[in-house]
All heavy atoms as an XYZ file, in Angstrom:
688
protein
N      93.592    101.884     78.354
C      92.205    101.523     78.152
C      92.028    100.007     78.146
O      91.014     99.510     78.598
C      91.691    102.112     76.853
N      93.033     99.299     77.635
C      92.909     97.846     77.556
C      92.731     97.240     78.950
O      91.963     96.305     79.126
C      94.129     97.254     76.878
C      93.959     95.795     76.572
C      95.119     95.155     75.875
N      96.131     96.055     75.406
C      97.203     95.679     74.765
N      97.393     94.409     74.515
N      98.099     96.538     74.368
N      93.436     97.793     79.943
C      93.297     97.299     81.310
C      91.900     97.519     81.858
O      91.369     96.674     82.590
N      91.291     98.634     81.501
C      89.927     98.907     81.953
C      88.930     97.957     81.314
O      87.993     97.500     81.967
C      89.566    100.362     81.667
C      90.347    101.331     82.537
C      90.052    102.770     82.227
O      89.019    103.063     81.576
O      90.857    103.617     82.630
N      89.120     97.653     80.017
C      88.245     96.684     79.348
C      88.376     95.324     80.035
O      87.383     94.637     80.271
C      88.614     96.520     77.870
C      88.332     97.700     76.997
C      89.262     98.472     76.380
C      87.064     98.239     76.624
N      88.635     99.453     75.646
C      87.285     99.330     75.780
C      85.753     97.896     76.932
C      86.271    100.082     75.230
C      84.739     98.656     76.381
C      84.997     99.727     75.556
N      89.627     94.943     80.330
C      89.874     93.654     80.972
C      89.216     93.603     82.347
O      88.589     92.601     82.710
C      91.381     93.396     81.084
C      91.700     92.097     81.765
C      91.589     90.903     81.076
C      92.093     92.075     83.084
C      91.873     89.701     81.698
C      92.374     90.873     83.716
C      92.266     89.685     83.022
N      89.345     94.679     83.116
C      88.726     94.729     84.445
C      87.206     94.641     84.354
O      86.562     93.958     85.156
C      89.143     95.994     85.194
C      90.576     95.943     85.666
O      91.172     94.877     85.778
N      91.149     97.112     85.911
N      86.629     95.333     83.388
C      85.169     95.282     83.221
C      84.729     93.870     82.857
O      83.764     93.335     83.429
C      84.731     96.273     82.142
N      85.430     93.244     81.931
C      85.100     91.876     81.511
C      85.248     90.908     82.685
O      84.375     90.077     82.936
C      85.995     91.471     80.346
C      85.746     90.080     79.834
C      84.612     89.788     79.092
C      86.649     89.059     80.091
C      84.377     88.508     78.610
C      86.418     87.779     79.612
C      85.283     87.508     78.879
O      85.062     86.247     78.408
N      86.347     91.027     83.405
C      86.583     90.140     84.546
C      85.521     90.313     85.615
O      85.068     89.337     86.219
C      87.964     90.421     85.155
O      88.975     90.135     84.238
N      85.123     91.546     85.858
C      84.086     91.797     86.859
C      82.771     91.149     86.463
O      82.086     90.550     87.294
C      83.886     93.300     87.056
O      85.039     93.880     87.618
N      82.411     91.262     85.198
C      81.175     90.636     84.733
C      81.239     89.109     84.859
O      80.259     88.472     85.246
C      80.889     91.034     83.286
C      80.458     92.482     83.099
C      80.465     92.851     81.625
C      79.086     92.717     83.696
N      82.400     88.546     84.568
C      82.549     87.097     84.695
C      82.444     86.646     86.150
O      81.918     85.567     86.434
C      83.887     86.631     84.116
C      84.060     86.721     82.618
C      85.417     86.158     82.209
C      82.960     86.010     81.873
N      82.923     87.471     87.056
C      82.919     87.068     88.463
C      81.513     86.951     89.036
O      81.308     86.260     90.031
C      83.746     88.053     89.297
O      83.093     89.303     89.380
N      80.544     87.590     88.407
C      79.165     87.524     88.886
C      78.355     86.401     88.233
O      77.172     86.254     88.516
C      78.451     88.865     88.673
C      78.933     89.931     89.607
C      79.793     90.910     89.162
C      78.537     89.934     90.934
C      80.245     91.900     90.023
C      78.985     90.910     91.801
C      79.846     91.897     91.350
N      78.992     85.618     87.379
C      78.285     84.506     86.735
C      78.013     83.388     87.740
O      78.803     83.149     88.651
C      79.107     83.951     85.573
S      79.192     85.058     84.173
N      76.905     82.715     87.536
C      76.531     81.594     88.402
C      77.559     80.474     88.268
O      78.097     80.231     87.196
C      75.137     81.082     88.033
N      77.814     79.784     89.361
C      78.785     78.693     89.339
C      78.140     77.325     89.521
O      78.836     76.325     89.636
C      79.845     78.914     90.420
O      79.224     78.963     91.696
N      76.822     77.276     89.527
C      76.141     75.993     89.734
C      76.299     75.102     88.501
O      76.198     75.564     87.365
C      74.665     76.210     90.058
O      74.025     76.855     88.994
N      76.545     73.820     88.725
C      76.756     72.897     87.596
C      75.573     72.811     86.635
O      75.770     72.630     85.438
C      76.986     71.544     88.281
C      77.375     71.869     89.679
C      76.724     73.176     90.015
N      74.357     72.977     87.124
C      73.200     72.859     86.238
C      73.072     74.037     85.272
O      72.352     73.957     84.281
C      71.897     72.665     87.017
C      71.603     73.677     88.069
C      72.236     73.366     89.434
O      72.774     72.289     89.643
O      72.189     74.269     90.281
N      73.770     75.121     85.543
C      73.731     76.281     84.644
C      75.023     76.436     83.844
O      75.236     77.467     83.209
C      73.469     77.552     85.451
C      72.100     77.602     86.058
C      71.818     78.961     86.629
C      70.384     78.975     87.145
N      69.964     80.306     87.508
N      75.852     75.413     83.863
C      77.162     75.505     83.228
C      77.073     75.893     81.755
O      77.776     76.792     81.291
C      77.925     74.176     83.384
C      79.250     74.177     82.685
C      80.343     74.813     83.260
C      79.406     73.580     81.444
C      81.567     74.830     82.617
C      80.625     73.599     80.791
C      81.707     74.223     81.378
N      76.216     75.236     80.998
C      76.109     75.493     79.557
C      75.639     76.927     79.303
O      76.208     77.636     78.462
C      75.168     74.472     78.873
C      74.918     74.836     77.424
C      75.749     73.073     78.983
N      74.620     77.364     80.031
C      74.108     78.732     79.851
C      75.164     79.769     80.209
O      75.318     80.782     79.516
C      72.879     78.944     80.719
C      71.673     78.146     80.285
C      70.563     78.234     81.309
O      70.804     78.165     82.512
N      69.342     78.398     80.823
N      75.891     79.526     81.290
C      76.927     80.475     81.723
C      78.051     80.523     80.697
O      78.528     81.607     80.350
C      77.460     80.091     83.127
C      78.695     80.902     83.481
C      76.373     80.292     84.174
N      78.453     79.378     80.196
C      79.522     79.364     79.196
C      79.096     80.096     77.921
O      79.881     80.849     77.338
C      79.932     77.925     78.877
C      81.098     77.908     77.925
C      82.002     76.727     78.153
O      82.236     76.351     79.308
O      82.471     76.202     77.140
N      77.870     79.892     77.471
C      77.379     80.608     76.288
C      77.365     82.111     76.536
O      77.750     82.898     75.664
C      75.981     80.119     75.923
C      75.956     78.739     75.314
C      74.547     78.206     75.100
O      73.568     78.892     75.457
O      74.435     77.084     74.569
N      76.912     82.522     77.723
C      76.902     83.937     78.071
C      78.317     84.504     78.065
O      78.563     85.592     77.523
C      76.256     84.151     79.443
C      76.463     85.536     79.988
C      75.723     86.598     79.497
C      77.410     85.781     80.974
C      75.916     87.884     79.986
C      77.602     87.058     81.468
C      76.858     88.115     80.967
N      79.256     83.792     78.657
C      80.634     84.274     78.730
C      81.251     84.406     77.340
O      81.963     85.375     77.062
C      81.476     83.351     79.611
C      81.104     83.443     81.065
C      81.811     82.426     81.935
O      82.388     81.450     81.444
N      81.767     82.638     83.235
N      80.968     83.458     76.465
C      81.489     83.546     75.106
C      80.846     84.701     74.336
O      81.517     85.413     73.595
C      81.272     82.222     74.377
C      82.150     81.116     74.917
C      81.878     79.789     74.262
O      81.152     79.700     73.280
N      82.461     78.736     74.806
N      79.552     84.897     74.528
C      78.851     86.008     73.874
C      79.395     87.342     74.386
O      79.581     88.290     73.623
C      77.349     85.903     74.125
C      76.522     86.832     73.300
C      76.506     86.450     71.832
O      76.932     85.381     71.428
N      76.029     87.332     71.014
N      79.657     87.415     75.672
C      80.217     88.624     76.267
C      81.598     88.918     75.688
O      81.921     90.076     75.395
C      80.284     88.473     77.791
C      80.794     89.656     78.578
C      79.892     90.872     78.370
C      80.871     89.305     80.057
N      82.414     87.885     75.500
C      83.745     88.074     74.902
C      83.621     88.632     73.486
O      84.371     89.530     73.090
C      84.513     86.760     74.897
N      82.661     88.122     72.720
C      82.450     88.629     71.355
C      82.008     90.091     71.380
O      82.463     90.913     70.585
C      81.419     87.773     70.637
C      81.910     86.404     70.283
C      80.844     85.615     69.521
N      81.287     84.263     69.286
C      80.966     83.223     70.052
N      80.150     83.373     71.078
N      81.424     82.021     69.781
N      81.110     90.415     72.294
C      80.640     91.791     72.403
C      81.777     92.727     72.796
O      81.928     93.812     72.231
C      79.495     91.874     73.417
C      78.985     93.269     73.616
C      78.245     93.889     72.637
C      79.252     93.967     74.782
C      77.781     95.185     72.796
C      78.800     95.254     74.953
C      78.056     95.864     73.960
N      82.600     92.318     73.758
C      83.725     93.156     74.176
C      84.721     93.330     73.030
O      85.321     94.396     72.893
C      84.417     92.542     75.399
C      83.571     92.519     76.657
S      83.136     94.148     77.293
C      84.668     94.631     78.032
N      84.880     92.305     72.200
C      85.764     92.387     71.047
C      85.268     93.455     70.060
O      86.050     94.268     69.562
C      85.838     91.016     70.367
O      86.556     91.083     69.180
N      83.970     93.435     69.801
C      83.391     94.443     68.901
C      83.477     95.829     69.520
O      83.798     96.805     68.838
C      81.940     94.075     68.549
C      81.918     92.820     67.676
C      81.226     95.227     67.851
C      80.542     92.264     67.419
N      83.225     95.918     70.802
C      83.317     97.200     71.499
C      84.733     97.762     71.406
O      84.929     98.956     71.143
C      82.897     97.017     72.953
C      82.664     98.253     73.791
C      81.563     99.120     73.199
C      82.296     97.845     75.214
N      85.736     96.924     71.581
C      87.118     97.358     71.463
C      87.432     97.815     70.042
O      88.079     98.844     69.837
C      88.060     96.224     71.879
C      89.503     96.655     71.860
O      89.887     97.573     72.565
N      90.302     95.978     71.064
N      86.958     97.072     69.049
C      87.174     97.439     67.646
C      86.583     98.814     67.345
O      87.229     99.661     66.730
C      86.563     96.380     66.744
S      86.640     96.778     64.983
N      85.356     99.024     67.775
C      84.691    100.309     67.519
C      85.400    101.439     68.261
O      85.544    102.545     67.733
C      83.194    100.224     67.884
C      82.543    101.584     67.843
C      82.483     99.274     66.939
N      85.874    101.166     69.468
C      86.611    102.190     70.209
C      87.891    102.571     69.463
O      88.227    103.758     69.361
C      86.942    101.680     71.617
N      88.596    101.594     68.920
C      89.804    101.883     68.144
C      89.475    102.651     66.875
O      90.201    103.567     66.483
C      90.536    100.583     67.806
C      91.194     99.872     68.986
C      91.731     98.516     68.550
C      92.298    100.726     69.592
N      88.368    102.308     66.216
C      87.955    103.039     65.022
C      87.617    104.482     65.361
O      87.842    105.384     64.540
C      86.744    102.368     64.384
C      87.037    101.049     63.731
C      85.781    100.340     63.261
O      84.674    100.706     63.623
N      85.962     99.302     62.471
N      87.098    104.706     66.548
C      86.705    106.057     66.956
C      87.920    106.958     67.142
O      87.862    108.140     66.811
C      85.892    105.996     68.263
O      84.750    105.160     68.037
C      85.418    107.365     68.703
N      89.029    106.399     67.629
C      90.191    107.244     67.929
C      91.237    107.263     66.819
O      92.236    107.946     66.931
C      90.853    106.840     69.258
C      91.361    105.398     69.199
C      89.893    107.050     70.413
C      92.194    104.996     70.400
N      91.010    106.505     65.756
C      91.965    106.498     64.648
C      91.349    107.149     63.414
O      90.169    107.440     63.375
C      92.386    105.058     64.276
O      91.231    104.325     63.878
C      93.068    104.362     65.423
N      92.182    107.319     62.418
C      91.715    107.834     61.139
C      91.087    106.672     60.382
O      91.764    105.932     59.677
C      92.882    108.426     60.355
C      92.452    109.012     59.023
O      91.230    109.193     58.808
O      93.341    109.299     58.203
N      89.785    106.495     60.571
C      89.092    105.342     60.010
C      89.126    105.324     58.490
O      89.045    104.283     57.887
C      87.645    105.304     60.519
C      86.890    104.079     60.101
C      87.271    102.826     60.558
C      85.811    104.164     59.232
C      86.592    101.692     60.173
C      85.120    103.033     58.852
C      85.519    101.795     59.327
O      84.843    100.678     58.939
N      89.280    106.461     57.878
C      89.292    106.532     56.414
C      90.525    105.864     55.823
O      90.585    105.616     54.640
C      89.220    107.992     55.955
C      87.937    108.699     56.349
C      86.694    108.012     55.807
O      86.700    107.539     54.657
O      85.702    107.941     56.547
N      91.515    105.569     56.660
C      92.736    104.947     56.135
C      92.483    103.512     55.700
O      93.317    102.902     55.050
C      93.857    105.000     57.169
S      93.589    103.946     58.608
N      91.335    102.960     56.060
C      90.978    101.621     55.616
C      91.538    100.520     56.480
O      91.442     99.349     56.139
N      92.141    100.874     57.604
C      92.713     99.862     58.489
C      91.604     99.015     59.108
O      90.568     99.518     59.512
C      93.530    100.527     59.589
C      94.248     99.539     60.461
C      95.222    100.205     61.418
O      95.408    101.422     61.331
O      95.782     99.486     62.238
N      91.836     97.720     59.155
C      90.866     96.789     59.742
C      91.364     96.370     61.119
O      92.547     96.112     61.309
C      90.728     95.540     58.864
C      90.373     95.826     57.433
C      88.906     95.865     57.258
C      88.605     96.018     55.774
N      87.340     96.466     55.476
N      90.464     96.304     62.055
C      90.791     95.838     63.399
C      90.142     94.471     63.598
O      88.972     94.279     63.281
C      90.282     96.828     64.458
C      90.945     98.168     64.370
C      90.300     99.243     63.790
C      92.227     98.357     64.858
C      90.901    100.481     63.699
C      92.849     99.589     64.774
C      92.188    100.658     64.196
N      90.907     93.558     64.117
C      90.430     92.188     64.295
C      89.397     92.113     65.419
O      89.482     92.836     66.403
C      91.599     91.274     64.619
N      88.422     91.246     65.219
C      87.435     90.950     66.259
C      87.241     89.441     66.306
O      87.629     88.722     65.391
C      86.067     91.601     65.975
O      85.545     91.062     64.751
C      86.155     93.103     65.890
N      86.651     88.986     67.383
C      86.240     87.591     67.447
C      85.069     87.402     66.490
O      84.482     88.376     66.017
C      85.817     87.233     68.866
C      86.900     87.344     69.938
C      86.315     87.055     71.303
C      88.063     86.414     69.640
N      84.705     86.176     66.238
C      83.583     85.955     65.327
C      82.287     86.509     65.931
O      82.216     86.804     67.113
C      83.430     84.474     64.984
C      83.060     83.624     66.179
O      82.006     83.887     66.790
O      83.799     82.695     66.507
N      81.306     86.672     65.105
C      80.032     87.264     65.545
C      78.932     86.221     65.667
O      77.752     86.560     65.672
C      79.590     88.373     64.571
O      79.500     87.812     63.261
C      80.557     89.534     64.588
N      79.312     84.977     65.794
C      78.344     83.885     65.932
C      77.407     84.154     67.113
O      77.825     84.545     68.191
C      79.117     82.582     66.157
C      78.291     81.361     66.323
C      79.156     80.170     66.586
N      80.338     80.588     67.354
C      81.367     79.820     67.586
N      81.410     78.622     67.133
N      82.386     80.261     68.279
N      76.130     83.984     66.872
C      75.146     84.158     67.926
C      74.629     85.578     68.079
O      73.740     85.825     68.878
N      75.182     86.509     67.322
C      74.717     87.884     67.402
C      73.673     88.134     66.324
O      73.716     87.537     65.252
C      75.877     88.852     67.265
C      76.863     88.749     68.385
S      78.025     90.091     68.304
C      78.525     90.158     69.996
N      72.762     89.025     66.603
C      71.683     89.358     65.673
C      72.266     89.988     64.411
O      72.920     91.030     64.470
C      70.706     90.303     66.361
C      69.539     90.690     65.476
O      69.189     89.915     64.572
O      68.969     91.773     65.708
N      72.044     89.360     63.267
C      72.616     89.856     62.011
C      72.063     91.221     61.627
O      72.782     92.056     61.079
C      72.403     88.848     60.880
O      71.032     88.645     60.657
N      70.793     91.486     61.912
C      70.222     92.806     61.610
C      70.877     93.895     62.448
O      71.134     94.999     61.954
C      68.715     92.804     61.825
C      67.986     91.987     60.784
O      68.437     91.883     59.648
N      66.869     91.397     61.166
N      71.153     93.593     63.703
C      71.818     94.573     64.570
C      73.234     94.853     64.073
O      73.683     96.006     64.069
C      71.844     94.074     66.009
N      73.942     93.809     63.644
C      75.297     94.000     63.119
C      75.286     94.802     61.828
O      76.132     95.674     61.623
C      75.971     92.647     62.910
C      76.321     91.879     64.181
C      76.785     90.473     63.836
C      77.358     92.617     64.995
N      74.323     94.533     60.939
C      74.209     95.300     59.690
C      73.917     96.768     59.997
O      74.461     97.660     59.356
C      73.114     94.717     58.805
C      73.483     93.404     58.172
C      72.319     92.831     57.379
C      72.632     91.433     56.891
N      71.482     90.798     56.249
N      73.057     97.012     60.972
C      72.743     98.378     61.376
C      74.001     99.084     61.868
O      74.286    100.223     61.492
C      71.670     98.369     62.466
C      71.342     99.715     63.019
C      70.526    100.585     62.321
C      71.846    100.119     64.242
C      70.219    101.843     62.819
C      71.549    101.361     64.755
C      70.737    102.226     64.043
N      74.775     98.390     62.686
C      75.996     98.969     63.245
C      77.010     99.275     62.151
O      77.581    100.364     62.108
C      76.590     98.009     64.277
C      77.789     98.519     65.057
C      77.408     99.736     65.886
C      78.324     97.416     65.951
N      77.217     98.340     61.243
C      78.171     98.531     60.150
C      77.710     99.645     59.218
O      78.523    100.370     58.647
C      78.376     97.206     59.372
C      79.169     97.423     58.105
C      79.068     96.192     60.258
N      76.414     99.822     59.088
C      75.869    100.851     58.210
C      76.128    102.266     58.684
O      76.004    103.217     57.907
N      76.498    102.431     59.927
C      76.818    103.761     60.454
C      78.238    104.116     60.041
O      79.197    103.498     60.472
C      76.689    103.809     61.982
C      75.298    103.497     62.476
C      74.313    104.503     61.936
C      72.902    104.166     62.324
N      71.917    104.927     61.612
N      78.368    105.105     59.170
C      79.688    105.486     58.654
C      80.518    106.223     59.692
O      81.728    106.151     59.672
C      79.530    106.359     57.404
C      78.734    105.717     56.282
C      79.249    104.386     55.821
N      80.487    104.529     55.070
C      81.320    103.546     54.849
N      81.083    102.360     55.310
N      82.410    103.741     54.154
N      79.869    106.931     60.579
C      80.583    107.687     61.605
C      80.891    106.767     62.783
O      79.984    106.276     63.452
C      79.719    108.865     62.067
C      80.398    109.729     63.113
O      81.548    109.434     63.494
O      79.770    110.711     63.547
N      82.180    106.505     63.069
C      82.518    105.601     64.169
C      82.022    106.098     65.528
O      81.782    105.309     66.427
C      84.037    105.508     64.134
C      84.512    106.474     63.129
C      83.346    106.978     62.351
N      81.846    107.413     65.668
C      81.315    107.936     66.934
C      79.882    107.467     67.154
O      79.478    107.193     68.285
C      81.389    109.466     66.965
C      82.809    109.960     67.051
O      83.630    109.413     67.778
N      83.120    110.985     66.282
N      79.115    107.371     66.082
C      77.751    106.854     66.202
C      77.765    105.396     66.629
O      76.948    104.971     67.439
C      77.005    106.984     64.871
C      76.596    108.373     64.527
C      75.830    108.406     63.204
O      76.095    107.592     62.303
N      74.893    109.318     63.095
N      78.697    104.637     66.098
C      78.793    103.224     66.480
C      79.069    103.071     67.957
O      78.474    102.232     68.633
C      79.912    102.530     65.692
C      79.623    102.416     64.233
C      80.732    101.664     63.547
N      80.597    101.844     62.114
C      81.608    101.884     61.285
N      82.834    101.737     61.728
N      81.418    102.058     59.997
N      79.976    103.895     68.473
C      80.329    103.818     69.892
C      79.123    104.150     70.746
O      78.881    103.508     71.760
C      81.498    104.770     70.176
C      82.181    104.518     71.466
S      83.013    102.928     71.391
C      83.412    102.737     73.101
N      78.370    105.155     70.339
C      77.182    105.541     71.095
C      76.128    104.438     71.073
O      75.427    104.202     72.048
C      76.598    106.837     70.548
C      77.454    108.037     70.839
C      76.946    109.318     70.204
O      75.796    109.315     69.711
O      77.681    110.296     70.182
N      75.996    103.745     69.942
C      75.020    102.657     69.829
C      75.403    101.513     70.762
O      74.556    100.951     71.443
C      74.915    102.177     68.367
C      74.268    103.260     67.526
C      74.134    100.876     68.285
C      74.361    103.023     66.031
N      76.672    101.177     70.771
C      77.118    100.080     71.628
C      77.025    100.482     73.080
O      76.705     99.730     73.937
C      78.558     99.664     71.302
C      78.714     98.976     69.958
C      80.171     98.740     69.649
C      77.971     97.647     69.939
């Protein structure tokens, strides 16, 4: 699965604009995308493991993400619901 996540991320990056005047916007988008993929991977791992064991999965920071959306996501106790939301 990790290879598929990497391929999806790489494909999205390949479609980013390369013009110098959009460099800052593209870089912000790419960093935000990396954070989103990190959370998506974490939730996918929570879905296939025994989440009740209390194991924590590392993610990148959530800077720039909507705090209300993150609270909503964390509030879902069922990891399958989280995956569906993402």
